[in-house]
DONU-848733 format. One record per residue (C-alpha): x, y, z. Coordinates in steps of 0.001 Angstrom, whole numbers. Each point is the difference from the previous one (the first is absolute). Example, Ala and Ser with C-alpha at 12.3 -4.5 7.8 and 13.67 -1.06 7.14 Angstrom:
site x:12300	y:-4500	z:7800;
site x:1370	y:3440	z:-660;
This chain:
site x:-44665	y:-15110	z:-43104;
site x:2226	y:-1466	z:-2477;
site x:-1264	y:-2847	z:-2124;
site x:2351	y:-2939	z:-550;
site x:-1670	y:-1090	z:-3188;
site x:2706	y:-1896	z:-1891;
site x:3127	y:-677	z:1955;
site x:-568	y:-3730	z:319;
site x:-524	y:-244	z:-3766;
site x:3296	y:1831	z:-727;
site x:1918	y:-1942	z:2434;
site x:-1257	y:-3327	z:-1472;
site x:508	y:820	z:-3699;
site x:3044	y:2304	z:60;
site x:2476	y:-2788	z:-490;
site x:-1815	y:-2424	z:-2214;
site x:-2001	y:1945	z:-2477;
site x:1349	y:1310	z:-3361;
site x:-1605	y:1651	z:-2899;
site x:1371	y:1756	z:-3038;
site x:-2528	y:2841	z:94;
site x:892	y:3178	z:1982;
site x:-2736	y:-701	z:2562;
site x:-2544	y:-2751	z:279;
site x:-2451	y:-662	z:2716;
site x:18	y:-3018	z:2307;
site x:-3131	y:-2083	z:237;
site x:-2006	y:2605	z:2195;
site x:1741	y:3152	z:-1361;
site x:-1825	y:3112	z:-873;
site x:1081	y:3041	z:-1962;
site x:477	y:3275	z:1814;
site x:1450	y:3436	z:-824;
site x:2636	y:1263	z:2492;
site x:-1235	y:3083	z:1726;
site x:2756	y:391	z:2532;
site x:3203	y:-1728	z:1378;
site x:1348	y:593	z:3597;
site x:3302	y:-1475	z:1300;
site x:-45	y:-788	z:3718;
site x:2229	y:-1729	z:2527;
site x:3601	y:308	z:1153;
site x:2068	y:1093	z:-2953;
site x:2733	y:2678	z:-675;
site x:-825	y:94	z:-3734;
site x:-2104	y:2857	z:-1565;
site x:-3608	y:-977	z:-563;
site x:152	y:1038	z:-3629;
site x:3098	y:-1966	z:-711;
site x:-1664	y:-3204	z:1343;
site x:-3035	y:658	z:-2092;
site x:2052	y:666	z:-3076;
site x:1929	y:-3335	z:507;
site x:-3348	y:-1888	z:140;
site x:-929	y:1220	z:-3374;
site x:-3529	y:911	z:1148;
site x:-1598	y:3294	z:-859;
site x:-3348	y:1821	z:774;
site x:-2474	y:-598	z:-2724;
site x:1437	y:-3434	z:-836;
site x:-2451	y:-2926	z:-515;
site x:939	y:-3067	z:1990;
site x:-1316	y:-3364	z:965;
site x:-430	y:-751	z:3683;
site x:1072	y:-2758	z:810;
site x:2160	y:-144	z:-3145;
site x:3438	y:-864	z:-1425;
site x:1384	y:3613	z:58;
site x:-429	y:453	z:3782;
site x:1610	y:-3442	z:520;
site x:2991	y:1034	z:-2133;
site x:401	y:3217	z:1883;
site x:177	y:-1899	z:3263;
site x:2581	y:-2326	z:-1387;
site x:2088	y:2927	z:-1376;
site x:37	y:1693	z:3423;
site x:905	y:-3149	z:1815;
site x:2855	y:-693	z:-2439;
site x:1557	y:3326	z:1046;
site x:872	y:-1580	z:3410;
site x:-730	y:3380	z:1641;
site x:-3295	y:-786	z:1725;
site x:-1050	y:-2381	z:2779;
site x:-3776	y:322	z:-564;
site x:-1985	y:1067	z:-3039;
site x:-3910	y:301	z:-224;
site x:-2472	y:1405	z:-2395;
site x:-3249	y:1255	z:1246;
site x:-3205	y:1369	z:-1626;
site x:-560	y:3081	z:2260;
site x:-3204	y:980	z:-1797;
site x:-2185	y:-1143	z:-2926;
site x:-2600	y:2079	z:-1688;
site x:-1534	y:-1630	z:-3073;
site x:2752	y:-728	z:-2294;
site x:2415	y:2243	z:1682;
site x:2519	y:-1347	z:2578;
site x:2425	y:1798	z:2480;
site x:3055	y:-2123	z:730;
site x:2258	y:-112	z:3008;
site x:3483	y:-1540	z:-167;
site x:1236	y:-878	z:3492;
site x:3724	y:-780	z:171;
site x:2337	y:-620	z:2869;
site x:3586	y:687	z:-851;
site x:2826	y:-2305	z:1073;
site x:1771	y:1712	z:2908;
site x:3430	y:1509	z:-468;
site x:3026	y:-1065	z:2169;
site x:1579	y:2737	z:2237;
site x:2342	y:-1909	z:2349;
site x:1032	y:-3604	z:852;
site x:1122	y:-1344	z:3284;
site x:1690	y:-3374	z:228;
site x:-246	y:-1905	z:3210;
site x:1843	y:-3116	z:1043;
site x:3095	y:686	z:-1938;
site x:2903	y:1262	z:2115;
site x:2528	y:1328	z:-2358;
site x:-814	y:3344	z:-1721;
site x:1501	y:-1138	z:-3293;
site x:-2200	y:-3074	z:-162;
site x:-3101	y:2094	z:720;
site x:981	y:2265	z:-2831;
site x:384	y:-3077	z:-2270;
site x:-3534	y:-1075	z:736;
site x:-1329	y:3429	z:-1171;
site x:2373	y:100	z:-3009;
site x:-568	y:-3548	z:-1260;
site x:-3784	y:389	z:222;
site x:-69	y:3541	z:-1497;
site x:-1807	y:1314	z:3099;
site x:816	y:3553	z:-740;
site x:-2132	y:3136	z:798;
site x:-2726	y:493	z:-2691;
site x:-468	y:-3726	z:-894;
site x:-3503	y:-1165	z:-410;
site x:-816	y:-2425	z:2831;
site x:-1944	y:-2699	z:-1763;
site x:-988	y:-3360	z:1319;
site x:2333	y:-1560	z:-2461;
site x:2975	y:2105	z:1427;
site x:-884	y:-1116	z:3560;
site x:-207	y:-3623	z:-1019;
site x:3149	y:-4	z:-2116;
site x:2079	y:1763	z:2698;
site x:-1281	y:-2614	z:2594;
site x:817	y:-3002	z:-2114;
site x:3378	y:1390	z:-1126;
site x:1106	y:561	z:3589;
site x:-1267	y:-3306	z:1290;
site x:1689	y:-1882	z:-2795;
site x:3264	y:1899	z:440;
site x:147	y:-1153	z:3701;
site x:-1067	y:-3506	z:-944;
site x:2960	y:-213	z:-2311;
site x:2322	y:832	z:2954;
site x:-1555	y:-2802	z:2138;
site x:-2754	y:2010	z:1800;
site x:-2738	y:-2420	z:-1133;
site x:-2546	y:1505	z:2412;
site x:651	y:3688	z:-939;
site x:-3172	y:2089	z:59;
site x:-452	y:3468	z:-1320;
site x:-2943	y:2363	z:786;
site x:-837	y:3166	z:-1768;
site x:-2205	y:2692	z:1264;
site x:-1011	y:3390	z:-1492;
site x:-1111	y:2955	z:2122;
site x:-1761	y:2976	z:-1519;
site x:1840	y:3366	z:286;
site x:-2648	y:2047	z:1748;
site x:1582	y:3336	z:58;
site x:1015	y:18	z:-3664;
site x:-1385	y:2706	z:-2294;
site x:-21	y:-2544	z:-2851;
site x:-2732	y:-2645	z:263;
site x:599	y:-3684	z:64;
site x:3642	y:-245	z:1232;
site x:1238	y:-2823	z:2265;
site x:3030	y:-1054	z:1945;
site x:1146	y:-3563	z:-37;
site x:1244	y:-2251	z:2729;
site x:1936	y:-3149	z:-1077;
site x:429	y:-2276	z:2994;
site x:2474	y:-2852	z:-469;
site x:86	y:-3039	z:2287;
site x:2661	y:-2346	z:-1168;
site x:-509	y:-2462	z:2801;
site x:2754	y:-2736	z:592;
site x:1795	y:-1619	z:-2876;
site x:-1315	y:-3387	z:-778;
site x:2771	y:-2671	z:75;
site x:136	y:-3546	z:-1233;
site x:-121	y:-2507	z:2769;
site x:338	y:-3179	z:-2131;
site x:124	y:-1051	z:-3603;
site x:-1498	y:-3342	z:-335;
site x:585	y:-2114	z:-3196;
site x:-1808	y:-3106	z:-1125;
site x:310	y:-2250	z:-3025;
site x:3774	y:451	z:-555;
site x:2287	y:-2947	z:-399;
site x:2619	y:1287	z:-2434;
site x:1053	y:2980	z:1997;
site x:96	y:159	z:3770;
site x:-2071	y:2550	z:1904;
site x:3195	y:1998	z:804;
site x:1093	y:203	z:-3687;
site x:-3533	y:1277	z:-986;
site x:122	y:2568	z:2781;
site x:3362	y:1168	z:-1291;
site x:-1621	y:854	z:-3360;
site x:-2429	y:2343	z:1863;
site x:2556	y:2748	z:417;
site x:-2565	y:2631	z:1141;
site x:-2253	y:-2077	z:2148;
site x:1894	y:-1583	z:3008;
site x:-1111	y:-1551	z:3198;
site x:548	y:1766	z:3285;
site x:3328	y:-1110	z:1378;
site x:1775	y:1558	z:3002;
site x:3419	y:-1071	z:-1528;
site x:-635	y:1656	z:-3380;
site x:-83	y:3631	z:1079;
site x:1429	y:1417	z:-3248;
site x:-3217	y:-968	z:-1990;
site x:-3415	y:929	z:1149;
site x:-2949	y:-2329	z:-66;
site x:-2593	y:2588	z:-1051;
site x:-2876	y:-1226	z:-2319;
site x:-487	y:2064	z:-3090;
site x:-2541	y:-1428	z:-2450;
site x:1569	y:1114	z:-3147;
site x:3419	y:-1435	z:866;
site x:-1626	y:-3317	z:1155;
site x:-1454	y:-385	z:-3468;
site x:3394	y:636	z:-1483;
site x:1466	y:-2699	z:2278;
site x:-2500	y:-2525	z:-1000;
site x:964	y:571	z:-3740;
site x:3718	y:-545	z:1152;
site x:-964	y:-3294	z:1536;
site x:-1613	y:-1318	z:-3217;
site x:2885	y:1547	z:-2021;
site x:2445	y:-2135	z:2005;
site x:-1897	y:-3203	z:-805;
site x:-94	y:928	z:-3720;
site x:3719	y:478	z:-89;
site x:479	y:-3511	z:1290;
site x:-2327	y:-1593	z:-2587;
site x:-3283	y:10	z:1859;
site x:-2024	y:1768	z:-2698;
site x:-3402	y:-706	z:1414;
site x:853	y:1010	z:3492;
site x:-2719	y:2324	z:1490;
site x:-1400	y:1396	z:3307;
site x:-3346	y:-1827	z:510;
site x:-1090	y:2307	z:2815;
site x:1364	y:2591	z:2459;
site x:-1467	y:1498	z:3050;
site x:762	y:2962	z:2228;
site x:-1199	y:-823	z:3460;
site x:-271	y:2720	z:2577;
site x:1441	y:-1066	z:3272;
site x:-519	y:3460	z:1684;
site x:278	y:3608	z:-939;
site x:3852	y:-325	z:-269;
site x:438	y:-3501	z:-1452;
site x:-1020	y:-2088	z:-2957;
site x:640	y:-3613	z:-989;
site x:485	y:-796	z:-3708;
site x:-932	y:-3460	z:-1399;
site x:1211	y:-1205	z:-3472;
site x:-1237	y:-3107	z:-1697;
site x:2097	y:-1091	z:-2852;
site x:-357	y:-2432	z:-2950;
site x:3411	y:-772	z:-1378;
site x:-820	y:-2205	z:-3030;
site x:2512	y:-1941	z:-1959;
site x:3593	y:833	z:-1037;
site x:523	y:834	z:-3634;
site x:2864	y:-49	z:-2462;
site x:774	y:1755	z:-3339;
site x:-671	y:-2010	z:-3051;
site x:678	y:1184	z:-3593;
site x:313	y:3767	z:-585;
site x:-565	y:1080	z:-3511;
site x:44	y:3445	z:-1796;
site x:-2599	y:1282	z:-2424;
site x:399	y:3057	z:-2300;
site x:3700	y:623	z:441;
site x:1923	y:957	z:-3172;
site x:2666	y:2283	z:1263;
site x:1500	y:-2462	z:2438;
site x:199	y:-3872	z:-338;
site x:-1488	y:-2286	z:2460;
site x:3474	y:-962	z:1052;
site x:900	y:3580	z:791;
site x:-3217	y:514	z:2058;
site x:647	y:-3148	z:1929;
site x:3455	y:1299	z:1005;
site x:-1612	y:3044	z:1541;
site x:-2918	y:-1967	z:1522;
site x:2317	y:-2552	z:1745;
site x:-2813	y:-2328	z:976;
site x:336	y:-3712	z:-920;
site x:-2592	y:-2760	z:-196;
site x:-182	y:-1659	z:3401;
site x:722	y:3027	z:1974;
site x:-2330	y:861	z:2956;
site x:-2822	y:2124	z:-1058;
site x:626	y:3686	z:1153;
site x:-2381	y:2623	z:-1307;
site x:2044	y:2833	z:1309;
site x:3156	y:-1221	z:-1710;
site x:-1840	y:-441	z:-3309;
site x:-1372	y:3541	z:215;
site x:3331	y:1498	z:844;
site x:1709	y:-1634	z:-2864;
site x:-2461	y:1419	z:-2409;
site x:-222	y:3611	z:1722;
site x:1466	y:557	z:3464;
site x:-1961	y:2900	z:1599;
site x:2527	y:490	z:2755;
site x:3050	y:313	z:-2323;
site x:-651	y:2050	z:-2998;
site x:3335	y:-686	z:-1514;
site x:65	y:-3768	z:638;
site x:906	y:-2457	z:-2699;
site x:-3609	y:-1094	z:-857;
site x:-1807	y:-692	z:-3243;
site x:-1921	y:3424	z:43;
site x:3343	y:1799	z:389;
site x:1494	y:-2176	z:-2774;
site x:-2614	y:1397	z:-2424;
site x:-289	y:3499	z:1404;
site x:3673	y:545	z:-87;
site x:25	y:-735	z:-3680;
site x:-2860	y:2464	z:-924;
site x:-3085	y:-2174	z:523;
site x:-1875	y:2261	z:2497;
site x:-3344	y:-1178	z:-1185;
site x:776	y:-3750	z:650;
site x:-2168	y:-1862	z:2591;
site x:51	y:-3472	z:1428;
site x:-2783	y:-2288	z:1082;
site x:624	y:-3165	z:2007;
site x:-2549	y:-2763	z:-482;
site x:-312	y:-3446	z:1629;
site x:-653	y:-2254	z:-2849;
site x:-138	y:-3355	z:1936;
site x:-64	y:-1286	z:3497;
site x:657	y:-3661	z:419;
site x:792	y:-1764	z:3214;
site x:2355	y:2329	z:1782;
site x:1338	y:1656	z:-3131;
site x:-1014	y:3287	z:-1750;
site x:799	y:854	z:-3634;
site x:167	y:3691	z:-976;
site x:-103	y:2035	z:-3108;
site x:1446	y:3527	z:-108;
site x:-1886	y:2000	z:-2674;
site x:1956	y:2892	z:-1310;
site x:-1134	y:2979	z:-1893;
site x:3096	y:1765	z:-1198;
site x:-1520	y:3081	z:-1741;
site x:1945	y:2573	z:-1916;
site x:3300	y:1459	z:954;
site x:-526	y:3337	z:1778;
site x:1960	y:3146	z:-720;
site x:145	y:3106	z:2163;
site x:-1795	y:2938	z:-1644;
site x:385	y:2902	z:2561;
site x:2137	y:82	z:3140;
site x:-1001	y:2784	z:2583;
site x:1018	y:1072	z:3352;
site x:-2372	y:1918	z:2301;
site x:314	y:1508	z:3478;
site x:3492	y:1497	z:-150;
site x:-147	y:3609	z:992;
site x:3664	y:367	z:1076;
site x:1970	y:-2554	z:-1921;
site x:637	y:743	z:-3697;
site x:-1489	y:-2389	z:-2501;
site x:3314	y:-913	z:-1572;
site x:1232	y:-1360	z:3312;
site x:-2828	y:-2413	z:170;
site x:-119	y:-890	z:-3615;
site x:3691	y:-882	z:-189;
site x:-600	y:-2734	z:2676;
site x:-2825	y:-1612	z:-1859;
site x:561	y:-3270	z:-1870;
site x:-3180	y:435	z:-1877;
site x:-121	y:2029	z:-3269;
site x:-2694	y:836	z:-2569;
site x:37	y:-2448	z:-2829;
site x:1778	y:-2606	z:2083;
site x:-1204	y:-3477	z:353;
site x:-1696	y:-634	z:3471;
site x:2260	y:-1608	z:2487;
site x:-1222	y:-389	z:3623;
site x:3595	y:-262	z:1211;
site x:694	y:3485	z:-1370;
site x:-3015	y:1264	z:1787;
site x:1103	y:-1484	z:3366;
site x:3532	y:1311	z:-642;
site x:-1305	y:3420	z:-544;
site x:-1965	y:-41	z:3179;
site x:3140	y:-1205	z:1866;
site x:2254	y:2751	z:-1323;
site x:-2572	y:2780	z:597;
site x:-239	y:-1186	z:3601;
site x:3776	y:-48	z:387;
site x:207	y:3667	z:-889;
site x:-1520	y:803	z:3358;
site x:-2108	y:2750	z:-1302;
site x:-3324	y:-1902	z:39;
site x:-2349	y:-1915	z:2348;
site x:588	y:-3654	z:-987;
site x:-3376	y:-1051	z:1092;
site x:-1523	y:2139	z:-2799;
site x:2232	y:-1148	z:-2832;
site x:-2573	y:-2113	z:-1654;
site x:-146	y:544	z:-3745;
site x:-3495	y:100	z:-1639;
site x:-1006	y:-1384	z:-3348;
site x:-1970	y:2344	z:-2151;
site x:-1748	y:-420	z:-3399;
site x:616	y:-3824	z:-76;
site x:-907	y:-1191	z:-3554;
site x:570	y:-3780	z:-395;
site x:-1139	y:153	z:-3608;
site x:2520	y:2644	z:-1074;
site x:2569	y:-1356	z:2423;
site x:755	y:3333	z:1657;
site x:-43	y:1236	z:3514;
site x:793	y:3280	z:1771;
site x:1810	y:-2	z:3327;
site x:-200	y:2740	z:2625;
site x:2260	y:239	z:3030;
site x:-1580	y:1906	z:2733;
site x:2533	y:1288	z:2577;
site x:-328	y:1666	z:3368;
site x:3023	y:2127	z:948;
site x:1270	y:1	z:3551;
site x:2704	y:2123	z:1719;
site x:3395	y:-614	z:-1551;
site x:2068	y:2320	z:2144;
site x:1210	y:-303	z:3567;
site x:1245	y:2351	z:2634;
site x:2275	y:-1195	z:2841;
site x:517	y:2120	z:3025;
site x:1295	y:-1469	z:3202;
site x:2157	y:739	z:2860;
site x:1559	y:-2043	z:2905;
site x:2643	y:-284	z:2561;
site x:2850	y:-2265	z:-776;
site x:3821	y:-248	z:-14;
site x:182	y:2615	z:2702;
site x:-2111	y:2665	z:-1742;
site x:-3007	y:961	z:-1846;
site x:-289	y:-1308	z:-3498;
site x:-2399	y:1575	z:-2563;
site x:-1000	y:-1274	z:-3355;
site x:-1930	y:1583	z:-2936;
site x:-681	y:-1959	z:-3169;
site x:-2208	y:676	z:-3089;
site x:-709	y:-2580	z:-2563;
site x:-1913	y:728	z:-3183;
site x:-805	y:-3275	z:-1824;
site x:-1871	y:1558	z:-3020;
site x:2165	y:3037	z:-562;
site x:322	y:1979	z:-3182;
site x:3245	y:1775	z:-580;
site x:-1119	y:1732	z:-3148;
site x:-3074	y:1236	z:1865;
site x:2018	y:2222	z:2347;
site x:-432	y:2962	z:-2381;
site x:-3635	y:-868	z:-951;
site x:-2726	y:953	z:2478;
site x:-2377	y:-2671	z:-1360;
site x:2283	y:-2753	z:1311;
site x:-139	y:1348	z:3701;
site x:-2513	y:-2174	z:1737;
site x:1185	y:1221	z:2547;
site x:3499	y:-834	z:-1125;
site x:1245	y:-653	z:-3600;
site x:-1298	y:-3544	z:-546;
site x:-1470	y:-2409	z:-2587;
site x:3177	y:-1328	z:-1920;
site x:727	y:-2982	z:2243;
site x:3411	y:1223	z:1185;
site x:1353	y:-331	z:3540;
site x:1677	y:2853	z:1942;
site x:1166	y:-516	z:3650;
site x:1453	y:2581	z:2400;
site x:1270	y:-860	z:3427;
site x:1833	y:1871	z:2736;
site x:1010	y:-1375	z:3412;
site x:1889	y:1886	z:2612;
site x:1186	y:-64	z:3599;
site x:2425	y:1824	z:2163;
site x:2979	y:-1868	z:-1503;
site x:-944	y:-1056	z:-3588;
site x:-2033	y:1109	z:-3043;
site x:-1108	y:-2045	z:-2902;
site x:-1660	y:1297	z:-3345;
site x:-1129	y:-2054	z:-2952;
site x:-1855	y:417	z:-3283;
site x:-964	y:-2524	z:-2473;
site x:-1914	y:0	z:-3302;
site x:-1257	y:-2836	z:-2180;
site x:-1501	y:-10	z:-3525;
site x:-1463	y:-3481	z:-898;
site x:-303	y:650	z:-3774;
site x:3061	y:1824	z:-1071;
site x:-728	y:1421	z:-3511;
site x:-3690	y:-923	z:394;
site x:30	y:-2929	z:-2428;
site x:1404	y:-3017	z:1907;
site x:26	y:-1050	z:3725;
site x:3590	y:1142	z:750;
site x:284	y:1375	z:3591;
site x:2401	y:2849	z:793;
site x:834	y:516	z:3629;
site x:2258	y:2675	z:1471;
site x:902	y:833	z:3518;
site x:2091	y:2426	z:1961;
site x:808	y:89	z:3688;
site x:2148	y:1979	z:2473;
site x:576	y:-728	z:3609;
site x:2340	y:1504	z:2729;
site x:853	y:-1417	z:3338;
site x:1809	y:1573	z:2927;
site x:1871	y:-1734	z:2770;
site x:-2303	y:-192	z:2961;
site x:521	y:-243	z:3762;
site x:-2892	y:-2053	z:1374;
site x:875	y:947	z:3606;
site x:75	y:3799	z:-541;
site x:-2312	y:-192	z:-3015;
site x:2190	y:2445	z:-1971;
site x:766	y:-199	z:-3697;
site x:3571	y:876	z:-1016;
site x:-154	y:1574	z:-3423;
site x:3746	y:-11	z:-295;
site x:-328	y:-3716	z:-437;
site x:-2325	y:-851	z:-2817;
site x:-727	y:-2670	z:-2758;
site x:-1695	y:989	z:-3272;
site x:-1497	y:-2450	z:-2571;
site x:-1271	y:1335	z:-3332;
site x:-1303	y:-2345	z:-2653;
site x:-2225	y:-619	z:-2991;
site x:-1087	y:-2680	z:-2359;
site x:-1706	y:-506	z:-3341;
site x:-1439	y:-3204	z:-1281;
site x:-1949	y:-1523	z:-2808;
site x:-2313	y:-3044	z:-33;
site x:-1369	y:-1330	z:-3227;
site x:-2757	y:-2617	z:-323;
site x:1226	y:-2857	z:-2332;
site x:-1994	y:-2012	z:-2533;
site x:1992	y:-3253	z:406;
site x:-352	y:-2489	z:1450;
site x:-3239	y:1836	z:832;
site x:-1028	y:3627	z:726;
site x:-90	y:-677	z:3784;
site x:3737	y:368	z:121;
site x:1754	y:3380	z:764;
site x:3607	y:755	z:-503;
site x:1389	y:2946	z:2012;
site x:3279	y:1801	z:444;
site x:1041	y:2889	z:2190;
site x:3014	y:2181	z:569;
site x:590	y:1527	z:3468;
site x:2630	y:2298	z:1482;
site x:774	y:956	z:3623;
site x:2463	y:2672	z:1270;
site x:1203	y:-438	z:3570;
site x:1602	y:2941	z:1712;
site x:1497	y:-361	z:3524;
site x:1336	y:2716	z:2361;
site x:1443	y:-1329	z:3277;
site x:-2456	y:-2783	z:-119;
site x:955	y:-3624	z:284;
site x:-2983	y:-2447	z:-1008;
site x:2065	y:-3139	z:-466;
site x:-861	y:-169	z:-3632;
site x:3131	y:1757	z:-1254;
site x:3546	y:-75	z:1148;
site x:126	y:3831	z:308;
site x:-1819	y:2449	z:2158;
site x:368	y:2931	z:-2346;
site x:-394	y:55	z:-3765;
site x:-2501	y:-1344	z:-2496;
site x:-857	y:-2984	z:-2049;
site x:-2144	y:-697	z:-3050;
site x:-1909	y:-3181	z:-896;
site x:-1490	y:-882	z:-3407;
site x:-2254	y:-3059	z:-360;
site x:-1782	y:-1610	z:-2972;
site x:-2666	y:-2563	z:626;
site x:-1913	y:-2400	z:-2340;
site x:-3217	y:-1793	z:849;
site x:-2374	y:-2401	z:-1728;
site x:-3465	y:-599	z:1667;
site x:-3308	y:-1571	z:-918;
site x:-3265	y:1025	z:1573;
site x:-3388	y:-1676	z:-1020;
site x:-1771	y:236	z:3354;
site x:-3668	y:549	z:-199;
site x:-1836	y:2881	z:1771;
């Protein structure tokens, strides 16, 4: 019979006792020499591997109970591989002891079945999002985390009473010990909707106006079918902040929600109660600046545009200093950062509150002017570096200018080669003392080429169209296999081919565009060539008479140059085009002859300005 001599002592002291010596006894500990070690229980690990990991060896002296055994237990628990660990004294003779380490390994997942979710793709999402793949260790933490994740996910969608149950079933016919299958049962129950939103304590704003601020939490209304009235706790918290924000924008600085309640009507409905305290209406008093040397008070006030006596508006004040929703807005932060002061920061302090007026002090730390040290681009596997760098407005050694960073992002996005959602430059090696900063542009490339293949019936016959558009083409890469990815690409050029045909007409066209002719300045070269032939067609008999035909052959070449005055958003363009018309027994009404030819030359000039943001 096994003797459980020291388990309680180990369990009690394992987490709270510490000693710098290798092994120290607890209060009742005695010294023994290890005569044998056995590993028992359900485990797929080799016995000698487990013993080696404990650090114990036969012939070693050890205190029981003692610190070393306690540390071994903690070490094994920290692995997260076992659900139960016990040390036993199997036999004691004099000062010799035979130990038994009984461990129960955490079961391994074999298969998962999701119940209560209809769509296969959604069931697959449950498995993927919770990492429930074969071979995963099924710990209590995994089960609890999965259950909480799924219930919270459904609550966010309005299923406030969603319940998730998770069961594990041992795999009995498995040759490997301790394997389980998992059953995840999801019961969404009905969506919980908002029956009423009751408001107390409001005099400044009506109930209806306050409810309008709660854009995500709406009362049930048969006439408002386009907006559901589901209750989502997270969105409700956001809506409460929106209500208070509205008060603060109208001068009620001290407005607050004293209490709010979510009252369950039944399993499908809740009533919300909000009690408000509006407070008094405030006005701006004197606003002074402290620490500014680059710009005068007068210059800063022109940007701030807030006068003494204006209704207090915390949002307006914040946006005039730094507008988080408009990164290129005309605010004080951009005034500094567009002039090199990357390290500047601003702190707004209420200096005095008297009657209904508040005085403010805007404390400014300007810092050193920052300069770019290194500019790098990462993530471009197909697009050549020079195509990206030539569109950047930020250069090494250049004074930091936030507007140039934003302009660079805009122009990279307009290339059409990169995912705009990932065009977020990252600051590296920021050194305020030296006044230097590195800037890295991470890019994620997306498909820049298109294939158009379509057919249809129209005009009395079948019409087929084939089009190829390569928007990141490389003309010089045609004879270099390294540029074929799978076509020659990477130089930012555009090549388009299109063919369209039916029983009585054919059209072919090709165009090419180089945005940086010569590679030094943004001068776009565009060329195109087209040819079409049309036969006289009898819509009744559906026959094409090839003795009556009309040919159009044409081409064009154009240049577009970015200007520097009045600013570099202007582009001047010019184009020369030519068309040759050849008619044979064909009267189209454009010419006063049915047989013969005509040539047309045209020169166009254009001036445009584009500063739209992406």
